[in-house]
N, C-alpha and C positions, 0 to 999 in steps of 0.2 A: 860738759858732762855727756858721756856716751850712754845711750839707752838701747836695750835689746828686747826683743819679744821673748816669750816664755822659754823657747828652746834655742835661742841664739841664732836663728836662721835669718833674722833681719836686725841690722844694727844701724844707728844713725845718731848724729849729734845736732840737736836743735840749737838755735841761737838763744832761746829763752825757755826756762821751765817755770811754770806757775803751779801752785797748789792752793787754790782758794779754800778758805775756811768755811764759807757759806755762800748763800745766794747773792748778797750785796757785793761781795768781792768778785764773784764770778761775773756779775754784770759789769763791774769796773774793768775787768780784764778784757772782756769781749768788746767793749766800746773804746778801749784805749788804742788809738790809731798809731801810737808810738811803738807798740809791740809788733815785731815782724810777723808777717803772714806767710803761709797759711797757719791758722790756729787749729790744733788737733787735740780733742779731748780723748784721754785714754784711761783704761781701768787697769786690769792685770796683764794686758798686752798678750792675749792668747790668740791673736790673729797670726796666720802662718805665712803671710806675704808682706808686701810693703804698704798695705793700706793705712797703717798708722804712722808711716814715715813722713816727717816734715823737717825742713831746714829752718822753719820759722819758730812758732811757739807751741810747746806741749803743755797741756793742762791736765794735771793729774786730779782725778775726781775722788780721791781716797777719803776725803772728809765728809762726803755725802752718804752717810751710813745710817740714816734714820730708818726704823722699821716699825710700821704702824700695826695696829691690831686688825685682824680680819673682820670684815663687815659684810652684811648681807645675809639672806636666808640660806639654810643648808642647800647645797647643790648650785648655788649662785653666789658664792662668796668671792671676795677679792681682797687683796692686800696691797698696800701702797708703801713703797720703799725708796730710799735714795739711790741714785745711779751708781754709787760706789760700793753698794752691798754685793758681796760675793754670793753666788748661788749656794755655795757650801754653807755659808752663815745663814742665809734665808731658809735653807732646809731645816737647820736646827731650830730656828725661830718658829717655823710652822710645825715641826715635829712635836714641840711642847703643847701644841693646840690640836693635835690629832689630824693635821692637814699636810698637804704637799702641793707642789706645782702640778698643773695638769700635764705638762711635758717636763720630764726630768732630764736635764742635759747631763751627759757623761762627765763633762769637764766642770768640776765644782768651783774652780777659780774664776771662771767667767763672771763678769759683773752685770748687774741689772741693766745699766745704761747701754752696755754693749749688746747683750742678747735682745734687747728691746728694739734696736734699730739696725742691727747687723744681721747676724745669722749664726746658728750653730746646728749640730745634727742631733739626732735622736728623736723619738716619736712617742706620742701617746699610744696606749695599748688598746686594741679593740678593732671593730670593723670600720670605724670612722675616725676622722681627725679630732683635734687639730694635729697637723703634721709636724710642725716645729714650734719652738718656744715663742718666737715673735708673734705667732698667731694667737697666743694666750694673753697678749697685752690688751688691756681694756682702756688704757688711757696713759698719757704721759705729759710732763711739763718740759718745755724746752726754752733755752735762752737763745733768741734769734740773733742774727748778725748785727741788728740795730739796737740790741740791748732790751728787747721786749720779752718779758716772762709770759710765754704763751702756753695755754692749756689746750690739749687735744683730748677731749673726753669721749665716753662711750657714744657710739652712733655718729660721731663726727666723720664726714665723708673723706677727710684727709688721713684718717687713721691707717688705712692700708699703705698709703704713701709713706707715712712716718715710720711704720714698722720696717721699711726698707730704705731708710734715708741715709744710713751709714755716716751720720754726723755731718752731712752736707747742708742740711736745712736749718740746723741749730744744735746746740749742745743739750742733750738729754740730761736732766738733773733729778727727775723723779719719775717713777714708773708704777703703774697699777697692773697687777697680774690677776688673772682668774686662778683660783685654787680649788682643791677638792679634798675629799677625805683620803687619808693615807691608804695606799693599796699594797697588799702583800702579793708578791710575784713568785711564781715557781720558775726557776731556771733549769733547763735540761740541755744536754749536749749530744749531738749526733754528728757523724761524718757521712758525707754524700760523695760518691765517686762520679765525677763528670766525664772523665776521659774515656771510659768504656762506652758511654752513650755516644760520644762524638766519633769515636773510632768506628762504631757500627752504623753511623749515619742516622742515629735515632734522635728524636727531640730530647732536649734536656728536661729533667724534672721541673715542673712548673713552680712558680713562687709559692703557690698554695700548698704544693707537696713539701717544699722546703719549710714552710711555716708549720705544717703538721697539725693544724688546728690551733696554733698559738696565736696570741694577739700581736706579736711582733718578733723580730729576730735581729741579731747581729751575727754576720758570718765572717769567717776568716778564710778567704779564698787563697789557695796555694796554686798560683798560675803555672808554676813549673812542675807541679805534681798533678794538676788538673783535678783537684779535690777541693771541697769546701767543708770546713768545720763550722757547725751552726749552733749558736746559743739561742735556743727558743725561749721566749718569755710569754707566760700566760698568767692571767689573774688567778690567784689561788681561790679555791671555792670556800675555804674556811679561814677566817682572819684570826688565827691562834697565835700564841706566843711562839717565838723561834727557839727550837732546841739548840743546845750547845754545839752540836756538830754542824748545823747550818750556819751558825755564827762563825765557826772556824773556816768553813768553806768560803764564806763571803770575804774573810780576811785574806785568804789565799788568792782569791780572784782580784782583790784590790791590789795586792802586792804585784801580781802579774801585770796589771794595767799600769801601775806607777813605774815599774822598771822597764817596761817595753820589751820584755824577754831578753834583756841585755844587762843583767845586774853586775857583770864583771868589767864593764868598759872603762871604769876609772883606772884600775891597775894596769889594764892593757895599754894605756897611753904611754907607759914607761918603756914599752918594748919597741924595737925597730919596726918601721912600717911594713917591711916584708914579712916579718914574723907575725905581726898583728893581723895582716891580711890573710895569712894562712890559717890562723886560729879562727878568725871570723868566718872564713869559708867552711871550715870544719863544723863550726857551731851552727851555721845556717842549715847544713845538711842534717845534722842531728835534730835540730829544732823541727824541721819539716817531716822527717821520717818517723821520729819517735816521741819527742818531748810534748808537742802540742796535743797529740792524741792521748798520750798517757795522762798529761796534766788535766785536760778538760773532760775527756770522755771516760777515763778510768778513775781518776782521783776525785774530781769534783762531781762528775756524773750528773747529779741533780741536787738542788737545794732550794729552800724557800727563804725569802727575805723581803723586807719592805723595799719597794722600788727606789724611794728617795735615799735609802741608806747605801745604795750601790754607787752613789755619786763619788767621783774620785777627786781628792785634794792633791793636785799636782804641785808639789812644793819645789822651790828652787833650793840649791843650785841644780844645774841642768846636765850633770855629767852622765846621767843614764837615760837621757831623753831621746826621742826619735822625732822624725819629721814626716809630714804627710801632706797630701793634696786631695782635693775634693772635686768630684763631678757626680751629678745626679742624672739618672736615665729613666725613661718611662717604663713602668712595670710591665706594660704590655709588650715591650721589646726584649724582655729578658732572654728568651730563647734564641734570639738573633745576635744580641750584643755580646753576651758572655763568650760564645765560641770565637767571635772576632777578637775579643780582648785577649783571650788565651793565645791566639795566633799572633797578635801584636807583641805580647811579652816574649814569646819564644823567638820570633823573628828579630826583635830588637836585641836580644841576647846573642843570637847567632852573628848579627851584623856588627855589634859594638863590644861584645863580651860583658856588657854591664847588665845587671839585674837587681831588682829591689831585694833588700835583705830581710824584710819582714812580710808576712801575709798581707794581701790586699783586703781592706775592711769593706764589708758589704752591709750597709744598713738598709733595712726595709722601712720605709716611712710612708704613712698614710697621707692621702690627699687632705689638704686643709679644708676646714669648714668654709664654704663660700661666703658666709656672713662674717667670718673673722679670719681674713687672710692678709697676706703681705704682698705688695706690688711685685716684688722680685722673688717671691717664694719659689723654691725649687720644686714644690709639690702643689702648686696652685691649680693645676689642671687634672692631675690624676695621681694615684699612688706611684711612688718611685723607689728605685734601689740605687745605692751609691756604689761607685768603684773608687776607693781611696787608696792610692799608692802609698805605701809606708816604707820608710828607709831609715838607716842610721846616718845621721847628718855628717859625721866626721869621716866617712869612708867614700872617697872619690866624689867630691862635691860637683865637679864638672860633669861627670857621667850622670849624676842624679838630675842636674839641671837640664841636660840635653834630653833625658828621657821624659821629663815633665813637659818640655816643649813639644815633643812628638806626641805625647799622650793628649795634650790639649787639642792638637789637630785631629787625632782619632776621635776624641769625645765630641768635638764640634760637628764632625762629619756624621756622627751617629746619634744626633738629637740630644746631646747632653746639655746640662745646665750647670754653670759654675756657681760657686758661693764666693762673693766678691772679697771677703776677708780671709778665705781659706784656700782658694785655688792658686797654686803656685805658677809663676812664669806666664801669667795671662797677658797676652799681647793685644794690641789694638786690632790687629787683623783677625785674630780669633774671636775677640769680643764682637766684632761686626757680624760674624757668622751666627751668633746666638742672641743678638738683640731681639727682644720682644717689645710689645707695646709699652710695657712698664718701664723699660730703659729710657724711652723717649719722654715719658711722663716725668720720670725722676730728673732728667736733664733739664726739662722746661721748668720744673718747680725749683731746681737749684738756681737757675738764672733769675727767677722771680724773688726768691727768699734771700739770695746772696749775690746781688749784681756786682759787688766789689770784690768777689772771690776771697772773702775772709777765710772760708773753710775749705776751699777747693785745693786739695793736695795734688801733686804731680801724678800720683797713681790713678786717681779718679779722673783727672783731666785727660789722661791718655785713653781711658776706657769708655767714657760716656759719649753718646752721640753728640 
C-alpha cells in the first residue's frame, strides 16, 4: 500500500502497516522484532518532506483519540489527550469549555503526537512567548524502543529534549498541553511597499512597524513586486459576540487558505501543459497585481473572531493544495536578510526562468519562554520571522526542487534555522552548517534510547551529527 503526505509531495510504500487499537497492542508492535525497521508513527502526515518516510513499518496512531477534561486552577490549566487527536478536534473540545490552546496552529489536521515532538508554525500573541506549540507541552507519555511506557512530566529535565525528539526516542501516545481562556482577535490588513525603500538605499520598515502595535502577524511577501501584505493580529479589547459580517469574513479567509489561491486547478489538469502554463502565468500576475490586495485589504479589511476558530481543516483530496518550505531567521536581522532574499529570488528567476507561484509566507514568532522551550526550537534564542517559499506542486517540480536546494544554501549562510519536518530538500551538508548544541544532544539521546535503530529513518540518519 502506497502512502503519501497531505499534499502528495512525499510518497512511499512501507513493508508493513499497523494500526494499534490501544496501548497493549502498541507495546506488542514496538517489541516485535519480526516487524521490519525502522518503525515510524504517523498521524495525518502533514510533514512537507521525507521525515515520515520508511521502507519498514508505519504505525498509524488514529485510535489514540481520548480527550480528558481540563484540570488545574484558572490561568494554569492543562488538558491531556491521545496522540491521534487532531488539533481541529481538540479545539472543538476546548471551545465547549471556554478554552483554547496557548498557541493555535494554522493547520488543524496536525495531530497532538506530531506537534508535541516535531514542530509547526504560528505563535502566541503578545509581547512574550511561548513561540510555538511544542513549548506548550507540559508532559507526555512515550513507548520506548524496549517497550517501556515512560512518562515525562512537568519539570522533568528531559522535556525540552522530548519536545524536539521527532519520534526518534519513542512513540508519543499521550500529550498534556497548557490551555488558556478563549481569545478574541482583531485581524486587519495593510500593504507595505519595500521596493521604494530599497531603491533609495533606506532601511526597511522595522518588524515593530510592520506589527503596528499588534501582538503578531502573518505576512504575504511578494518578492517579485517587493511588497508585503500584512495580516496583523491583536487581542480584542472587548470579548463580545461576533457580528454576522465578521463571521462571513472568517469564512472567506478560511476558503482562501484551503484553496491556496488556486481554486481552478482541478479542471486545468484537463488542458495541454502549454495552455495550462500560460493560464497559470496570467493568473499569477493577476493575483499579485490585483486580487490579493482587493481580497484582503479591500474586501476583508478587518474583522474580529476567536483565534481558535481561524484554524484550518485541510481536507483531502489534494487537487487544490500547494507546497511550501520553512526557514526561520533572527528578528534582529530583518533589515539585512529581506533585501538579500528579494535579490536571491530575482537573480534565480533571471538565471533559471523559474519563480515561485504564490507569495512567500512571513510568520512573526515570539521567543519561547526559557522555562518551557524545545531543544531544537527555531525561536529558542530570540524572536524570529520566517521566509516560507510557497508553490504549486504540479508545475515544474524539477525547478521547484532546485530552487529549494539553492534557498537552503542561502538560508544557512544567513543564520537561518530549519524545521526538520517542514524544510524541503535539506541535505547533510546544509544541516552541518546549522547544527547547534541541541542537534548533538538529540543525536546522543537517540543512541542511548534506541541503540538498535528501531526508530531511526534514513531521513534523520542523514541529518543528525
